[in-house]
Phi, psi and omega in degrees: 000321182290314180299323177294320181292320177302313183293321168307320177291325183285324183285332181286324176227064181309129180081355193234006180226146172245173179305315182296322177301307180298319177303314178302315181292325181272352174075039182228187184271150176295331172304310182295316178296321182293320178296326175289318181292326182298317180295321177291329183283320180303323175269359175081013174280336185228150176219156170284141172254171177292139178308144171228168178106180182267112182294339182290341177272018184112167184296116179293143173294154180270116180288155185240150180209152167299145186284118176301136172067012182282318172243145178233135168241169187232132171249133173222153188217140168246122166238179184293330187243005183193161164246154179211154178212145181212123180256135184230149173245181193291337176284351179100353184285133177282126184267327179194146170206161185197141180232136177241125179278151179182184177237107185248017168295126187067020188279156166297115184300327178284329172291314184295325180289320181293326176297317179300312182295326171303314179293317180298318180291329172296313179300320179292322181294323173296315180302311179295329171295321177294328190256010189306321187293338182268001178062060196296150172241122176280117194254000168136177184231159177230138181248129181261135182220143186268075180187196184267118181241119170257190181287340185239342188210151162275106181292315186196128172233074198299329182282340173273341192070030177256146181209141174048057176258124170303132181286332175302317184284321185290324183272358188299324177297332183267010192295331181277356174256016178040074178285122182248351177204150173228133182206166181292138189296325177290325175294320180288324173295325175291325173302324181289326180290311179293332185235077182295348176226151181300135173072005184237087184282066183252023168270184177303148189282310188222123186192161169254126180257123178247128178240156177216136170232236165295319173268178175230126183230167177208150174246137182247126176243129168239124182048050177067010179247139174294134171270095193270335184086174184301323187247002187080020186246017179290167174094004182282061178305321183304341183245024170277133183287125179250351181195105183293349176255021181276185185295162177289134178269166179292342180281341181109336178282169181249146173076025180285150176307321179305325183287346165260320185260336178306149189297324175288318178298315174304311183295318181298319175292339181273355179081023185252157181292152176301139185096358180299142179270161172311315179300324174298321176296320174297311182303314179306310183296319179290334172286355179109005181288112172300321175306307182295317176300316180290321176303319187282316172305311177296316180295327182287325181290322176301316176301317183296317172307307185297313183299319179300322178300316179294318179296314177297334183272322190252343186053068178266130181274348188216137178238126183242127183258130181223183180059215177302330176298322178297323180296324182271356195303322185300322180275326183290321189302314180307301179299322184293325183290319177305317179293318175303310177307323181281326196252339187272118184306320190280354185313315183294344182243329181209081179291131178295136171289135176239122184217163185262137175275162168298129180288103186225129175279354190252015181294320184293318179289328177290316181294322176297317177297318175300319185292319172307313178297322179308324173302319173299311176303316188287329180222059186303336183289329180293328180275321185294329177298328186255000179266127188287000000 
């Protein structure tokens, strides 16, 4: 625990903390902290930096930082319209990444995984070359999927058309890339927002992150920790019913948020062709299309109703819109905010903040890579024993 705590202090303020600083913050002796830091330095996880500060005011402390490129993790993702891979090292720098576009709706899991493995190997080859000087150690990979993921199975990924897949069988093609976790893509994107650098939870503390591609998902973070639920299936906001008499959703139910705000549903309601982008939908609305304006307004109101249910249940102070939802956000936010104001009981005293995230398609793979590295941060002794 103490080794982990020291490493967290260094990751939170790289190059800005010394042994004495950490000892003061931990309330322990400098000798104890020095011994722990030496252990981290001996395995190459941490290094001393050049002293800084005014030497005339006493001997400056030697600042500490994570060693660039010493440990590398990999995040990979299968989504309905792309495959993605991203390799990250302990300072948080992305060593290599690549995205391949395609249509994976109704795909054969084995074929899609084979394509993902080819992509992942290319990215890892480039990453290890980038980190070569540090004698890098690969600590594992994490897979992001758009569906319900338990410890043993992918129960359902409706937009991929995948159901009841054993994770052992699904991950077998990735075995040489040491897959150590599989999680929902929105949950991993939310983890990346809360933890923008490995081991450094200096993003917002408690929020709902709403992401959208063809489907709509969400990750819920409380005090920097994911609210996973009993089976790890929380955050399926796209399948909250916003109108029981509404259209049929891909999951088979009626009136789900996704049936209004999912990209294909939204394009259809806007009178635009299948495959239209969120930018094209916004452009049509701004160019005067009454169908597009109505579709976005209806989708925004549906979003507000679904979010109201979450806020009333979990008492979340902040809602962050990402992915395709962020592209549509300027038009979605007014009707969504109206619904939140009308339906959230706490609104007169503490109305939840609704804001737009930076539009990034790689948050899920970054979150997966960061979460793999978090395993090292949480239990560094298990890793320092095995790192040459």
